[in-house]
N, CA, C and O atoms as CSV, one atom per row, in Angstrom:
chain,resi,resn,atom,element,x,y,z
A,1,UNK,N,N,-20.434,12.513,27.037
A,1,UNK,CA,C,-19.948,13.439,27.805
A,1,UNK,C,C,-18.865,12.565,28.631
A,1,UNK,O,O,-18.024,13.043,29.392
A,2,UNK,N,N,-19.076,10.942,28.284
A,2,UNK,CA,C,-17.332,9.993,28.074
A,2,UNK,C,C,-17.188,10.578,26.411
A,2,UNK,O,O,-17.052,9.797,25.469
A,3,UNK,N,N,-17.208,11.108,26.353
A,3,UNK,CA,C,-16.143,11.431,24.355
A,3,UNK,C,C,-15.086,12.783,25.065
A,3,UNK,O,O,-13.877,12.973,25.196
A,4,UNK,N,N,-16.354,13.522,25.397
A,4,UNK,CA,C,-15.231,14.734,25.807
A,4,UNK,C,C,-14.874,14.062,26.967
A,4,UNK,O,O,-15.641,14.577,27.780
A,5,UNK,N,N,-14.342,13.408,27.457
A,5,UNK,CA,C,-13.776,13.154,28.984
A,5,UNK,C,C,-12.763,12.124,28.281
A,5,UNK,O,O,-11.579,12.350,28.530
A,6,UNK,N,N,-12.886,11.625,27.898
A,6,UNK,CA,C,-11.777,10.941,26.990
A,6,UNK,C,C,-10.858,12.189,26.274
A,6,UNK,O,O,-9.630,12.130,26.215
A,7,UNK,N,N,-11.640,13.302,25.752
A,7,UNK,CA,C,-11.000,13.639,24.014
A,7,UNK,C,C,-10.208,14.652,25.118
A,7,UNK,O,O,-9.053,14.988,24.853
A,8,UNK,N,N,-10.690,15.010,26.048
A,8,UNK,CA,C,-10.318,16.274,27.373
A,8,UNK,C,C,-8.642,15.598,28.220
A,8,UNK,O,O,-7.726,16.315,28.625
A,9,UNK,N,N,-8.693,14.140,28.273
A,9,UNK,CA,C,-7.938,13.134,29.191
A,9,UNK,C,C,-6.694,12.441,27.764
A,9,UNK,O,O,-5.591,11.907,27.886
A,10,UNK,N,N,-7.548,12.787,26.463
A,10,UNK,CA,C,-6.161,12.648,25.973
A,10,UNK,C,C,-5.445,13.920,25.305
A,10,UNK,O,O,-4.791,13.621,24.307
A,11,UNK,N,N,-5.438,15.123,25.614
A,11,UNK,CA,C,-5.105,16.782,25.188
A,11,UNK,C,C,-3.923,16.857,26.397
A,11,UNK,O,O,-2.800,17.318,26.196
A,12,UNK,N,N,-4.398,16.307,27.705
A,12,UNK,CA,C,-4.037,16.647,28.926
A,12,UNK,C,C,-2.786,15.974,28.701
A,12,UNK,O,O,-1.693,16.475,28.965
A,13,UNK,N,N,-3.069,14.145,27.915
A,13,UNK,CA,C,-1.489,13.593,28.107
A,13,UNK,C,C,-0.770,14.080,26.787
A,13,UNK,O,O,0.446,14.273,26.785
A,14,UNK,N,N,-1.716,14.318,25.422
A,14,UNK,CA,C,-0.545,15.029,24.418
A,14,UNK,C,C,0.369,16.813,25.210
A,14,UNK,O,O,1.498,17.243,24.975
A,15,UNK,N,N,-0.393,17.218,25.845
A,15,UNK,CA,C,-0.249,17.980,26.055
A,15,UNK,C,C,1.570,17.939,27.218
A,15,UNK,O,O,2.631,18.559,27.160
A,16,UNK,N,N,1.003,16.851,28.117
A,16,UNK,CA,C,1.998,17.021,29.181
A,16,UNK,C,C,3.427,16.766,27.702
A,16,UNK,O,O,4.130,17.721,27.371
A,17,UNK,N,N,3.538,15.756,27.225
A,17,UNK,CA,C,4.382,14.850,26.826
A,17,UNK,C,C,5.183,15.942,26.010
A,17,UNK,O,O,6.367,16.081,26.319
A,18,UNK,N,N,4.519,16.953,24.722
A,18,UNK,CA,C,5.445,18.215,24.177
A,18,UNK,C,C,6.349,18.919,25.692
A,18,UNK,O,O,7.523,19.282,25.615
A,19,UNK,N,N,5.489,19.001,27.050
A,19,UNK,CA,C,6.513,20.063,27.657
A,19,UNK,C,C,7.638,19.372,27.792
A,19,UNK,O,O,8.733,19.906,27.616
A,20,UNK,N,N,7.421,17.393,28.304
A,20,UNK,CA,C,8.635,16.355,28.761
A,20,UNK,C,C,9.683,16.023,27.553
A,20,UNK,O,O,10.599,15.205,27.469
A,21,UNK,N,N,9.017,17.277,26.404
A,21,UNK,CA,C,10.316,16.661,24.991
A,21,UNK,C,C,9.888,14.906,24.115
A,21,UNK,O,O,10.495,14.035,23.492
A,22,UNK,N,N,8.459,15.190,24.602
A,22,UNK,CA,C,9.103,13.638,24.560
A,22,UNK,C,C,8.252,13.375,22.932
A,22,UNK,O,O,7.728,12.340,22.520
A,23,UNK,N,N,8.327,14.261,22.491
A,23,UNK,CA,C,8.044,14.561,20.938
A,23,UNK,C,C,8.759,14.837,19.598
A,23,UNK,O,O,8.750,14.994,18.377
A,24,UNK,N,N,9.293,14.782,20.616
A,24,UNK,CA,C,10.455,15.543,20.587
A,24,UNK,C,C,12.590,15.465,19.805
A,24,UNK,O,O,13.668,15.657,20.367
A,25,UNK,N,N,12.062,14.948,17.778
A,25,UNK,CA,C,13.242,14.309,17.764
A,25,UNK,C,C,12.977,12.763,16.933
A,25,UNK,O,O,13.836,11.899,16.755
A,26,UNK,N,N,11.457,12.708,16.476
A,26,UNK,CA,C,10.600,11.685,16.468
A,26,UNK,C,C,11.191,11.835,14.255
A,26,UNK,O,O,11.131,12.792,13.483
A,27,UNK,N,N,11.622,10.544,14.077
A,27,UNK,CA,C,11.489,10.602,12.313
A,27,UNK,C,C,10.834,11.313,11.915
A,27,UNK,O,O,9.746,11.500,12.460
A,28,UNK,N,N,11.115,11.836,11.079
A,28,UNK,CA,C,10.508,12.643,9.787
A,28,UNK,C,C,9.923,13.863,10.235
A,28,UNK,O,O,9.343,14.629,9.465
A,29,UNK,N,N,10.050,14.055,11.383
A,29,UNK,CA,C,9.744,15.679,12.114
A,29,UNK,C,C,10.480,16.815,11.040
A,29,UNK,O,O,11.592,16.918,10.522
A,30,UNK,N,N,9.518,17.407,11.021
A,30,UNK,CA,C,10.141,19.003,10.138
A,30,UNK,C,C,9.979,18.528,8.639
A,30,UNK,O,O,10.469,19.281,7.797
A,31,UNK,N,N,9.418,17.494,8.241
A,31,UNK,CA,C,9.118,17.052,6.939
A,31,UNK,C,C,7.935,16.732,6.674
A,31,UNK,O,O,7.145,16.506,7.590
A,32,UNK,N,N,7.518,16.633,5.181
A,32,UNK,CA,C,6.686,16.948,4.558
A,32,UNK,C,C,6.082,15.349,4.785
A,32,UNK,O,O,6.786,14.347,4.664
A,33,UNK,N,N,4.664,15.339,5.130
A,33,UNK,CA,C,3.964,13.799,4.767
A,33,UNK,C,C,3.935,13.247,3.808
A,33,UNK,O,O,3.337,13.924,2.972
A,34,UNK,N,N,4.386,12.001,3.289
A,34,UNK,CA,C,4.614,11.533,2.377
A,34,UNK,C,C,3.068,10.524,2.418
A,34,UNK,O,O,2.879,9.417,2.924
A,35,UNK,N,N,2.192,11.375,1.716
A,35,UNK,CA,C,0.826,10.894,0.558
A,35,UNK,C,C,1.104,9.274,-0.056
A,35,UNK,O,O,2.049,9.101,-0.827
A,36,UNK,N,N,0.204,8.105,0.350
A,36,UNK,CA,C,0.439,7.201,-0.002
A,36,UNK,C,C,-1.072,7.566,-0.989
A,36,UNK,O,O,-2.018,8.272,-0.640
A,37,UNK,N,N,-0.824,6.543,-2.773
A,37,UNK,CA,C,-2.028,5.701,-2.864
A,37,UNK,C,C,-3.019,4.944,-2.381
A,37,UNK,O,O,-2.430,3.913,-2.708
A,38,UNK,N,N,-3.902,4.580,-1.943
A,38,UNK,CA,C,-4.951,3.651,-1.095
A,38,UNK,C,C,-6.111,3.684,-1.592
A,38,UNK,O,O,-6.971,3.121,-0.915
A,39,UNK,N,N,-6.496,4.235,-2.719
A,39,UNK,CA,C,-6.986,3.979,-3.377
A,39,UNK,C,C,-8.092,2.975,-3.098
A,39,UNK,O,O,-9.227,3.130,-2.646
A,40,UNK,N,N,-7.386,1.833,-3.526
A,40,UNK,CA,C,-7.824,0.424,-4.171
A,40,UNK,C,C,-7.910,-0.255,-2.380
A,40,UNK,O,O,-7.949,-1.486,-2.358
A,41,UNK,N,N,-7.941,0.499,-0.852
A,41,UNK,CA,C,-7.861,0.396,0.107
A,41,UNK,C,C,-9.654,0.696,0.891
A,41,UNK,O,O,-9.684,1.822,1.388
A,42,UNK,N,N,-10.286,0.340,0.967
A,42,UNK,CA,C,-11.639,0.702,1.533
A,42,UNK,C,C,-11.475,1.507,2.601
A,42,UNK,O,O,-10.992,1.075,3.648
A,43,UNK,N,N,-12.025,3.296,2.382
A,43,UNK,CA,C,-11.753,3.837,3.538
A,43,UNK,C,C,-12.016,3.699,5.019
A,43,UNK,O,O,-11.360,4.490,5.696
A,44,UNK,N,N,-12.711,2.995,5.601
A,44,UNK,CA,C,-13.010,2.693,6.620
A,44,UNK,C,C,-11.522,1.297,7.197
A,44,UNK,O,O,-11.196,0.768,8.260
A,45,UNK,N,N,-11.018,1.238,5.661
A,45,UNK,CA,C,-9.300,0.331,6.462
A,45,UNK,C,C,-8.333,1.153,6.656
A,45,UNK,O,O,-7.492,1.106,7.554
A,46,UNK,N,N,-8.467,2.122,5.595
A,46,UNK,CA,C,-6.686,3.550,6.053
A,46,UNK,C,C,-6.654,3.699,6.660
A,46,UNK,O,O,-5.619,3.048,6.806
A,47,UNK,N,N,-6.885,4.211,7.939
A,47,UNK,CA,C,-6.400,3.772,8.787
A,47,UNK,C,C,-5.817,3.154,9.785
A,47,UNK,O,O,-4.847,3.257,10.535
A,48,UNK,N,N,-6.952,2.299,9.497
A,48,UNK,CA,C,-5.600,1.174,9.983
A,48,UNK,C,C,-4.964,0.232,9.199
A,48,UNK,O,O,-4.416,-0.786,9.621
A,49,UNK,N,N,-5.065,0.664,7.806
A,49,UNK,CA,C,-3.991,0.571,7.263
A,49,UNK,C,C,-2.291,1.512,7.827
A,49,UNK,O,O,-1.287,1.094,8.404
A,50,UNK,N,N,-2.526,2.339,7.510
A,50,UNK,CA,C,-1.647,3.274,7.569
A,50,UNK,C,C,-1.158,3.006,8.891
A,50,UNK,O,O,-0.011,2.569,8.791
A,51,UNK,N,N,-1.763,3.124,10.839
A,51,UNK,CA,C,-0.715,2.188,11.853
A,51,UNK,C,C,-0.558,1.072,11.722
A,51,UNK,O,O,-0.347,0.467,12.773
A,52,UNK,N,N,-0.571,0.407,10.684
A,52,UNK,CA,C,0.521,-0.711,10.353
A,52,UNK,C,C,1.608,-0.599,9.145
A,52,UNK,O,O,2.628,-1.288,9.148
A,53,UNK,N,N,1.409,0.002,8.478
A,53,UNK,CA,C,2.679,0.377,8.070
A,53,UNK,C,C,3.503,1.067,8.090
A,53,UNK,O,O,4.410,0.955,7.265
A,54,UNK,N,N,3.508,2.049,9.043
A,54,UNK,CA,C,4.118,2.479,10.188
A,54,UNK,C,C,4.465,1.849,11.393
A,54,UNK,O,O,5.023,2.470,12.297
A,55,UNK,N,N,4.150,0.556,11.479
A,55,UNK,CA,C,4.875,0.017,12.569
A,55,UNK,C,C,5.878,-0.772,11.713
A,55,UNK,O,O,6.718,-1.344,12.408
A,56,UNK,N,N,6.008,-0.945,10.458
A,56,UNK,CA,C,6.346,-2.084,9.651
A,56,UNK,C,C,5.101,-3.376,9.504
A,56,UNK,O,O,5.631,-4.271,10.163
A,57,UNK,N,N,3.936,-3.865,9.069
A,57,UNK,CA,C,3.763,-4.060,8.406
A,57,UNK,C,C,3.278,-3.367,7.855
A,57,UNK,O,O,2.708,-2.355,8.264
A,58,UNK,N,N,3.423,-3.866,6.458
A,58,UNK,CA,C,1.919,-3.890,4.941
A,58,UNK,C,C,1.271,-4.726,5.492
A,58,UNK,O,O,1.605,-5.463,6.420
A,59,UNK,N,N,-0.415,-4.604,4.540
A,59,UNK,CA,C,-0.991,-5.170,3.921
A,59,UNK,C,C,-0.657,-6.108,2.938
A,59,UNK,O,O,0.453,-5.928,2.437
A,60,UNK,N,N,-1.269,-7.006,2.543
A,60,UNK,CA,C,-0.786,-8.149,1.298
A,60,UNK,C,C,-0.613,-7.209,0.239
A,60,UNK,O,O,0.456,-6.800,-0.216
A,61,UNK,N,N,-2.060,-6.832,-0.194
A,61,UNK,CA,C,-1.389,-5.849,-1.819
A,61,UNK,C,C,-0.772,-4.766,-1.414
A,61,UNK,O,O,-1.044,-4.130,-2.433
A,62,UNK,N,N,0.006,-3.799,-0.604
A,62,UNK,CA,C,0.650,-3.397,-0.501
A,62,UNK,C,C,2.544,-4.093,-0.862
A,62,UNK,O,O,3.666,-3.653,-1.112
A,63,UNK,N,N,2.108,-4.889,-0.738
A,63,UNK,CA,C,3.455,-6.017,-0.488
A,63,UNK,C,C,3.778,-6.337,-1.721
A,63,UNK,O,O,4.784,-6.132,-2.400
A,64,UNK,N,N,2.800,-6.857,-1.905
A,64,UNK,CA,C,2.738,-7.457,-3.654
A,64,UNK,C,C,2.555,-6.037,-4.282
A,64,UNK,O,O,2.921,-5.980,-5.456
A,65,UNK,N,N,2.254,-5.323,-3.952
A,65,UNK,CA,C,3.053,-3.603,-5.361
A,65,UNK,C,C,4.228,-2.763,-5.293
A,65,UNK,O,O,4.761,-1.917,-6.011
A,66,UNK,N,N,4.441,-3.311,-4.154
A,66,UNK,CA,C,6.229,-2.742,-3.469
A,66,UNK,C,C,6.781,-4.176,-4.872
A,66,UNK,O,O,6.887,-4.071,-6.094
A,67,UNK,N,N,7.003,-5.333,-3.975
A,67,UNK,CA,C,7.263,-6.207,-4.988
A,67,UNK,C,C,7.346,-5.718,-6.529
A,67,UNK,O,O,8.360,-5.063,-6.774
A,68,UNK,N,N,6.753,-5.854,-7.250
A,68,UNK,CA,C,6.285,-5.473,-8.606
A,68,UNK,C,C,6.657,-4.043,-9.026
A,68,UNK,O,O,6.795,-3.860,-10.236
A,69,UNK,N,N,6.870,-2.818,-8.043
A,69,UNK,CA,C,7.242,-2.446,-8.660
A,69,UNK,C,C,9.380,-2.424,-8.738
A,69,UNK,O,O,10.101,-1.877,-9.572
A,70,UNK,N,N,9.949,-3.666,-6.895
A,70,UNK,CA,C,10.653,-3.877,-7.914
A,70,UNK,C,C,11.056,-4.887,-8.430
A,70,UNK,O,O,12.136,-5.446,-8.237
A,71,UNK,N,N,10.351,-5.135,-9.004
A,71,UNK,CA,C,10.599,-6.466,-10.551
A,71,UNK,C,C,11.095,-5.217,-11.271
A,71,UNK,O,O,12.162,-4.604,-11.314
A,72,UNK,N,N,9.877,-5.087,-11.824
A,72,UNK,CA,C,10.244,-3.592,-12.479
A,72,UNK,C,C,11.449,-2.807,-12.870
A,72,UNK,O,O,11.998,-2.406,-13.896
A,73,UNK,N,N,11.616,-2.772,-11.478
A,73,UNK,CA,C,13.540,-1.854,-11.907
A,73,UNK,C,C,14.134,-2.712,-12.353
A,73,UNK,O,O,14.794,-2.428,-13.353
A,74,UNK,N,N,14.217,-4.822,-11.603
A,74,UNK,CA,C,15.180,-5.244,-12.115
A,74,UNK,C,C,15.009,-5.708,-13.551
A,74,UNK,O,O,15.850,-6.323,-14.207
A,75,UNK,N,N,13.856,-5.345,-13.926
A,75,UNK,CA,C,13.904,-5.436,-15.898
A,75,UNK,C,C,14.701,-5.181,-16.370
A,75,UNK,O,O,15.655,-5.788,-16.858
A,76,UNK,N,N,14.226,-3.597,-16.237
A,76,UNK,CA,C,15.026,-2.580,-16.961
A,76,UNK,C,C,16.289,-2.912,-16.630
A,76,UNK,O,O,16.889,-2.598,-17.658
A,77,UNK,N,N,17.007,-3.291,-15.965
A,77,UNK,CA,C,18.263,-3.502,-15.681
A,77,UNK,C,C,18.856,-3.969,-16.187
A,77,UNK,O,O,19.999,-3.596,-16.451
A,78,UNK,N,N,18.192,-5.271,-16.638
A,78,UNK,CA,C,18.429,-6.597,-16.836
A,78,UNK,C,C,18.802,-6.943,-18.314
A,78,UNK,O,O,18.021,-6.837,-19.259
A,79,UNK,N,N,20.781,-7.596,-18.434
A,79,UNK,CA,C,21.090,-7.801,-19.694
A,79,UNK,C,C,20.694,-9.372,-20.471
A,79,UNK,O,O,20.690,-9.542,-21.690
A,80,UNK,N,N,20.440,-10.209,-19.650
A,80,UNK,CA,C,20.224,-11.533,-20.765
A,80,UNK,C,C,19.517,-11.837,-21.066
A,80,UNK,O,O,19.179,-12.521,-20.100
A,81,UNK,N,N,18.288,-12.054,-22.231
A,81,UNK,CA,C,16.950,-12.301,-22.881
A,81,UNK,C,C,15.796,-13.837,-21.429
A,81,UNK,O,O,14.627,-13.871,-21.047
A,82,UNK,N,N,17.224,-14.894,-21.112
A,82,UNK,CA,C,16.600,-15.761,-20.007
A,82,UNK,C,C,15.644,-14.957,-18.534
A,82,UNK,O,O,14.539,-14.988,-17.993
A,83,UNK,N,N,17.650,-13.960,-18.379
A,83,UNK,CA,C,16.558,-14.008,-17.010
A,83,UNK,C,C,14.852,-12.999,-17.551
A,83,UNK,O,O,13.732,-13.247,-17.102
A,84,UNK,N,N,15.108,-12.185,-18.322
A,84,UNK,CA,C,13.875,-10.842,-18.452
A,84,UNK,C,C,13.114,-11.881,-18.743
A,84,UNK,O,O,11.973,-11.500,-19.003
A,85,UNK,N,N,13.266,-13.255,-18.828
A,85,UNK,CA,C,11.863,-14.371,-19.188
A,85,UNK,C,C,10.724,-14.155,-18.032
A,85,UNK,O,O,9.591,-13.763,-17.757
A,86,UNK,N,N,12.230,-14.860,-17.481
A,86,UNK,CA,C,12.537,-15.377,-15.813
A,86,UNK,C,C,11.545,-14.093,-15.034
A,86,UNK,O,O,10.467,-14.473,-14.576
A,87,UNK,N,N,11.936,-12.472,-14.875
A,87,UNK,CA,C,11.693,-11.802,-14.078
A,87,UNK,C,C,9.390,-10.912,-15.241
A,87,UNK,O,O,8.413,-10.259,-14.875
A,88,UNK,N,N,9.773,-11.450,-16.267
A,88,UNK,CA,C,8.596,-11.534,-16.632
A,88,UNK,C,C,7.440,-12.495,-16.414
A,88,UNK,O,O,6.271,-12.170,-16.620
A,89,UNK,N,N,7.680,-13.253,-16.146
A,89,UNK,CA,C,6.657,-14.040,-15.656
A,89,UNK,C,C,6.029,-13.732,-14.332
A,89,UNK,O,O,4.894,-13.518,-13.906
A,90,UNK,N,N,7.750,-13.827,-13.671
A,90,UNK,CA,C,7.220,-12.917,-12.017
A,90,UNK,C,C,6.202,-11.995,-11.525
A,90,UNK,O,O,5.484,-11.802,-10.544
A,91,UNK,N,N,6.590,-11.329,-13.123
A,91,UNK,CA,C,5.995,-9.655,-12.605
A,91,UNK,C,C,4.795,-10.444,-12.784
A,91,UNK,O,O,3.963,-10.473,-11.877
A,92,UNK,N,N,4.589,-11.195,-14.039
A,92,UNK,CA,C,2.810,-11.280,-14.669
A,92,UNK,C,C,2.145,-11.936,-13.774
A,92,UNK,O,O,0.945,-11.711,-13.932
A,93,UNK,N,N,2.424,-12.926,-12.558
A,93,UNK,CA,C,2.146,-12.979,-11.496
A,93,UNK,C,C,1.672,-12.235,-10.444
A,93,UNK,O,O,0.576,-11.981,-9.944
A,94,UNK,N,N,2.699,-11.993,-10.280
A,94,UNK,CA,C,2.174,-10.753,-9.441
A,94,UNK,C,C,0.998,-9.178,-9.293
A,94,UNK,O,O,0.423,-8.548,-8.406
A,95,UNK,N,N,1.151,-9.147,-10.675
A,95,UNK,CA,C,-0.271,-8.543,-10.990
A,95,UNK,C,C,-0.882,-8.833,-11.313
A,95,UNK,O,O,-1.854,-8.122,-11.568
A,96,UNK,N,N,-0.847,-10.120,-11.583
A,96,UNK,CA,C,-2.142,-11.189,-11.235
A,96,UNK,C,C,-2.681,-11.275,-9.712
A,96,UNK,O,O,-3.728,-10.774,-9.303
A,97,UNK,N,N,-2.071,-11.757,-9.225
A,97,UNK,CA,C,-2.019,-11.322,-7.391
A,97,UNK,C,C,-2.623,-10.909,-6.752
A,97,UNK,O,O,-3.509,-11.288,-5.986
A,98,UNK,N,N,-1.720,-9.132,-7.288
A,98,UNK,CA,C,-2.282,-7.687,-6.773
A,98,UNK,C,C,-3.596,-7.873,-7.386
A,98,UNK,O,O,-4.482,-8.126,-6.570
A,99,UNK,N,N,-3.956,-7.811,-8.629
A,99,UNK,CA,C,-5.814,-7.752,-9.154
A,99,UNK,C,C,-6.818,-8.455,-8.340
A,99,UNK,O,O,-7.985,-8.243,-8.011
A,100,UNK,N,N,-5.668,-9.646,-8.074
A,100,UNK,CA,C,-7.158,-10.521,-7.544
A,100,UNK,C,C,-8.229,-10.116,-5.710
A,100,UNK,O,O,-9.307,-10.151,-5.116
A,101,UNK,N,N,-6.184,-9.630,-5.659
A,101,UNK,CA,C,-6.649,-8.886,-4.044
A,101,UNK,C,C,-7.342,-7.737,-3.823
A,101,UNK,O,O,-7.892,-7.526,-2.742
A,102,UNK,N,N,-7.388,-6.657,-5.110
A,102,UNK,CA,C,-7.985,-6.122,-5.113
A,102,UNK,C,C,-9.193,-5.362,-5.162
A,102,UNK,O,O,-9.511,-4.264,-4.704
A,103,UNK,N,N,-10.138,-6.754,-6.241
A,103,UNK,CA,C,-10.465,-7.661,-6.655
A,103,UNK,C,C,-11.483,-8.277,-5.399
A,103,UNK,O,O,-12.707,-8.197,-5.501
A,104,UNK,N,N,-10.754,-8.949,-4.111
A,104,UNK,CA,C,-11.565,-9.293,-2.899
A,104,UNK,C,C,-11.462,-8.416,-2.357
A,104,UNK,O,O,-12.310,-8.506,-1.469
A,105,UNK,N,N,-10.823,-7.284,-2.227
A,105,UNK,CA,C,-11.268,-6.266,-1.036
A,105,UNK,C,C,-12.654,-5.504,-1.332
A,105,UNK,O,O,-13.267,-4.894,-0.456
A,106,UNK,N,N,-13.072,-5.609,-2.649
A,106,UNK,CA,C,-14.134,-4.596,-3.747
A,106,UNK,C,C,-13.740,-3.380,-4.499
A,106,UNK,O,O,-14.466,-2.439,-4.822
A,107,UNK,N,N,-12.141,-3.592,-4.786
A,107,UNK,CA,C,-11.895,-2.865,-5.808
A,107,UNK,C,C,-11.692,-2.601,-7.246
A,107,UNK,O,O,-11.673,-3.761,-7.660
A,108,UNK,N,N,-11.490,-1.691,-8.513
A,108,UNK,CA,C,-12.180,-1.615,-9.027
A,108,UNK,C,C,-10.811,-2.668,-10.277
A,108,UNK,O,O,-11.437,-2.371,-11.294
A,109,UNK,N,N,-10.159,-3.136,-10.581
A,109,UNK,CA,C,-9.065,-3.563,-10.532
A,109,UNK,C,C,-8.963,-3.395,-12.585
A,109,UNK,O,O,-9.079,-4.450,-13.209
A,110,UNK,N,N,-8.826,-2.518,-13.124
A,110,UNK,CA,C,-8.271,-2.662,-14.684
A,110,UNK,C,C,-7.312,-3.205,-15.781
A,110,UNK,O,O,-7.051,-2.743,-16.892
A,111,UNK,N,N,-6.872,-4.302,-15.158
A,111,UNK,CA,C,-6.323,-5.218,-15.678
A,111,UNK,C,C,-6.973,-6.264,-16.219
A,111,UNK,O,O,-7.074,-6.921,-17.255
A,112,UNK,N,N,-7.647,-6.100,-14.366
A,112,UNK,CA,C,-9.004,-7.824,-15.091
A,112,UNK,C,C,-9.539,-7.373,-16.088
A,112,UNK,O,O,-9.496,-7.488,-17.313
A,113,UNK,N,N,-10.188,-6.693,-15.123
A,113,UNK,CA,C,-11.079,-5.653,-16.628
A,113,UNK,C,C,-10.404,-6.108,-18.359
A,113,UNK,O,O,-10.900,-6.957,-19.099
A,114,UNK,N,N,-9.541,-5.508,-18.564
A,114,UNK,CA,C,-8.715,-6.014,-19.519
A,114,UNK,C,C,-8.571,-7.022,-20.635
A,114,UNK,O,O,-8.812,-7.026,-21.842
A,115,UNK,N,N,-7.873,-8.241,-19.376
A,115,UNK,CA,C,-8.155,-8.673,-19.693
A,115,UNK,C,C,-9.190,-9.803,-20.200
A,115,UNK,O,O,-9.025,-10.710,-21.016
A,116,UNK,N,N,-10.275,-9.447,-19.460
A,116,UNK,CA,C,-11.540,-9.843,-19.833
A,116,UNK,C,C,-11.689,-10.236,-21.001
A,116,UNK,O,O,-11.576,-11.311,-21.590
A,117,UNK,N,N,-12.091,-8.704,-21.379
A,117,UNK,CA,C,-12.493,-8.140,-23.373
A,117,UNK,C,C,-11.355,-8.774,-23.610
A,117,UNK,O,O,-11.823,-9.537,-24.456
A,118,UNK,N,N,-9.952,-9.155,-23.535
A,118,UNK,CA,C,-9.333,-10.122,-24.590
A,118,UNK,C,C,-10.066,-10.629,-24.470
A,118,UNK,O,O,-11.073,-10.639,-25.178
A,119,UNK,N,N,-9.760,-11.510,-23.126
A,119,UNK,CA,C,-10.355,-12.909,-24.261
A,119,UNK,C,C,-11.644,-13.226,-24.313
A,119,UNK,O,O,-11.888,-14.432,-24.356
A,120,UNK,N,N,-12.795,-12.272,-24.322
A,120,UNK,CA,C,-13.996,-12.833,-25.163
A,120,UNK,C,C,-13.501,-11.578,-26.503
A,120,UNK,O,O,-14.504,-11.125,-27.054
A,121,UNK,N,N,-12.453,-11.126,-26.937
A,121,UNK,CA,C,-12.326,-10.974,-28.229
A,121,UNK,C,C,-11.827,-11.670,-29.105
A,121,UNK,O,O,-12.003,-11.772,-30.319
A,122,UNK,N,N,-10.803,-12.422,-27.950
A,122,UNK,CA,C,-10.459,-14.393,-29.026
A,122,UNK,C,C,-11.709,-15.010,-29.188
A,122,UNK,O,O,-12.193,-15.102,-30.317
A,123,UNK,N,N,-12.387,-15.515,-28.036
A,123,UNK,CA,C,-13.476,-16.008,-27.799
A,123,UNK,C,C,-14.283,-15.790,-29.454
A,123,UNK,O,O,-14.730,-16.611,-30.255
A,124,UNK,N,N,-14.235,-14.951,-29.461
A,124,UNK,CA,C,-15.203,-14.283,-30.571
A,124,UNK,C,C,-16.462,-13.645,-30.251
A,124,UNK,O,O,-17.150,-13.155,-31.146
């Protein structure tokens, strides 16, 4: 019963905002939604992550993923071998950080598993 009242109240507020033109000319109006890969984010946290991102805040995993993409683009355009080594080192550190964050949240990190099998193979 309380939920029905709250739902009705919310719908009334939305209708009022539409009539007053408050929902016109919003950023992205008329454009398709950008679907983002949040598979490593637990399902119960996805809505809050999207709200935070739309407010200009990113979860640490997404910040690190963004940094990894930027480092990969830098690596593709890099000419100096010394600079390439430095970027590769940063990229490796960011990938490790990302995988640790994903594992901490209960996600599955294929890179850590591959590294584990690689080390086990080296040990014999």
